[in-house]
N, C-alpha and C positions, 0 to 999 in steps of 0.2 A: 720559556715559559716561568714567570719566579714559585717557590713555593708558597703555596695559601696561607696567607698570615689573618689571625683570628678578628674582625672586625671590629674595633672601640666603640661597639653601640652608642655609648653616649655621647661622642665623639663627632660620630657621622648626623647625629639625630643632630644635632647643634648645627652644623653645617648644611644640613638639608633644611633647619628650620628660615639659616641665613638666605638660604640659595630663595627657597619660598617667600621669603618676603620683600627680597629686589625685584625678584622677576616678576611677581603683583605688582609692585610700585609699577614697573619700566609698562606694562599691561595696561593701564589705569590710565593713558592719556597724556605720558611726556613725552615732552620736546625730545628730537633729536640730542640737542646739544645740554637737558638735564638728566637723559639716558648715559653719556658718555659720563659728564661731570658724578653721578653716582655709581658706574661702573668701578669707576676710580678710586670712588670713595670706599666702595665694598671690596673690592679684590685687597686695598692698601688697609686694612682695618686691625692685621698682624705687626707686629713689630719687625719680625722680616729681618733678624740680624743686625741690631743698632749701633754694633761696634764695626760695621761695616762702614768704610771712608765712602763718599758720593763725592763724584764732582764734574759738576755739570760742565761741556762742553758741546761746541760746533762740530759737525763731521759733516761734510758734502753738502753745506747748507742748509743741514737737518739739527733742527734741539738732538743735544744726545748726552747720556752722564756716563761716566767709569764706576762701575764699585769696584773696591779694593779692599779685601779683607787681613784683619794683622797677619803679619808673615806670610802674605802671599807674595806670590812674583809676577811685577807688572809688565813684567817682560814676555809673560805667556796670558796672548789676549783670547777669549771667546767673545765672539759676536753674539746678540739676541736677537732673537726677531719679534716681537710679542705678538700676543693673540688679537683675537674679537672681532669676525668676522669681516675683516676691512673696515668695519665701520666702526668701532667705538676699541678701547686700549691707547696703553702711552707707555712713556718710561714709570709713569709715575705710581697708575694701576700696577703693572708689573715689578717697582720695586724691590717689593719684599723677597718675592721671587728668585730676580737675581742678585740679592744680596746672597742670598743663602745659596744660590749657587756657587758664587765667588768664594764663601766660608767652605765648600763642601771641597771644591775644587783646587782651590788655592793659584787661581787664576783671576788678571783681571777682564771682568766682565763689563762689557759695553752695550748699552740698550740703544735708543732711537725714535724719535717720533714719525713716521712716516706721515703722508698724505691719506685722508680718509674720504672714504667714497659717504653721500654721494656726491659733494662737493670734488673729488676727483676720483675718478672710473678706473677702470682696468685699462692700464699698465703700469697705474702711479705709483701703488707700493709694490710693484714688484720694482719697478724701475728704482723711487729710492732705496731700496732694500741691496741691490745691486752695485748702486752709485754707492753707498756707503761702505760696501764690499773692497772694490774699487779705491776706494780715496784709500784705505788701512793699508791695502796693499803697496799704493804708492806711497805712500809715508812710513815704510818699514817698519811696520806693526802688523805683520804678516798671522789673522787668525789663525790659532792652530783646531777651531772648532768649530760652528754654525750651529747654534740652538734655536729650537722655535717651538713654540707649544699654536697647537689650530693650528688657524688662519698663519699663522706668523711661522708653522711649519712647511707651509706650500711656499711663503717666501725665502724660509733657508733650503730648502733641494734646490726651489728653483734658482735662485742664488751661485749656486753652487755648478748646476748645468749652463747658466750663463760663462758664472767663468772657465768652466771646460773651452767651453764654445769659442770663447775670446782668447783661448791661450792664456792666459791668467794662472798663478800656482794654486792651488787646491787646497783647503785645511786640510789636517792625517785624521779627522773626524767628522759627521755628523750627529748630533741628539737632539730626537723629536718627540715631542710629548703632546699624547693625544692630537699626529697631525692632520689636518684635514687639507687632504691632498689631494681631492678630486669631487670638483664642486659640481661634479656629475649627478655628483653622488649615488651611486650602482651599488653599493656592495648593501649586502642584506642587512649589514646589522642597524642602517637608518630605519627601516622597520622595525626588525627583529626587537632592538635595543629602545623603541620607540617610547616605551612606558616603563623605562626601568631609569633611563638617564635622568637625573633629577636637576640637571644644571640644562641641559641644549636640548632643545626640540626639532623635527626633522623641518618642519613649515617652518621656522627661526632660520636654519641656515638658508634652504628654500630663498628666503627672502632676500637675504644678505647676501647670497650668488648672484642674484637677480639684480640687487643695488650696487653689487660692483662693475658686474659685466657689461652692464647696460644693455642697449637692442642689438648690436652692433659685434658681438664676441657670444663664440661658445661655450657654455662650459665643459667642455669634453677637449676645447683648446689646450694640448699638452704644454702652453707657456702659461694656463692659469691654475690646470692641473697637472704638475710637474710627475705626478706618478704615471700619467701614461702617456710619457713623453720615455726618447731615447734616456734610457738608466747606463750605460754602459761607463767606465772607468772614474766610476766616483769613490771617494774615499768609504773607510769604513764608516756602518753606522750604528748607532743605539736607540732602539725604540719603546718608550715606556708609556704603555694606555691603561685604562680601567676596562675589566669585565664589563661594564655597565657603559662601557661608551659607546654612544651612536656614530662615532666616528672608527671604529676598530677594524671595520675591514678595510680600510684605508692603509693601517698599518702591515696588515696579512699581504694586503693587495704588493702595497710593495717589497717586501720580504720576498716575495715568487717572485716577481718582475727583475726584481736587481740579483736574482740567485741567476734566474735564466742568462743574464747578460754579464757574469762573471766578479757582480760583487758580493758584498757579505754584511747582511744584515740581521743583527739581534734583538728580536722581539720579546718585552717583558711584559706579562699582563700582570695585571692586580685584579685579583675577584672582588666582588662589587662595588668595583671605585666607578666615580662618573666621570664626565669629559674633563680635562686636562683637573686633576682632582690636586697636582702638588701647588696647584695659586692656595692650598687652606692647609697652614702651617699647624692648624691642630690636629691634622690628623696624622695616625701613624704612620699609615702605610707612605704620604707625601715625604715624611721623611726620609723611611725607608727606600723610597726610589731616588733622595737625594743624593744620600749615601751610596748606592749603588751608581749611581750617576759619576756622584764626584771620585771617585774611586776609579771606575774608568778614563775618566778626562788628567787624570793624579799621573797613569799611564801611559800618555801619550808622549 
């Protein structure tokens, strides 16, 4: 666990106000298309390391983008899986975060747009993430690490599990930001922190899980909730979560289950922070998290 950092009250108040304004608008009758557009604008509001070069590219038939920081090594590739509850989110919404990770790590960060629910239900997003990983491996651009936030954490972990089972080479590390790994939401944090997480709500995640899974799939299926599956033979994992993050128990469950199967997982909790707080670049805790993640990735 990290040492407690003093919360920058004005910065957090500004973030809270932005979150409350956005989520209130989403709940006021917006269509899903409008929510997706609003979410992209909401998370893309910051500059997000403008010095980082963004290069659109196709990957496994999907829109993707490479992020290269000045002085970075394009031969060191990181594959990023964005969050958004399998219903919203895109390269555009997470571009600022991916650019800041590229700057912190000195690696080429590649993000991609996977198919979203309800138009494309499970396992569409999982299949797309694995297809992108396989395409990079076959092109000789083996990712050194996979990174994912929230639902993207499930995609990143699930992709590595599928790569292991398919006999593909594995990355050296996984980095997960507030990962949502258990769509059955069995952890106590989903109720204990429901009133403290200013970004996510249990009923919201339950609805997103139902929408993605549909009627024919169970939330406790390890193919959808990778933390419930076989976690043997995985690379080193670093997990950063907020102390007020409703998915926090998923991070601890991953650490326990992986350790029982011979894995190594370091979980760092940032007191007072909400779900995937790293997307808010004005927070000092976000900067501290990405600095630590960058140092970890530079050491691979």
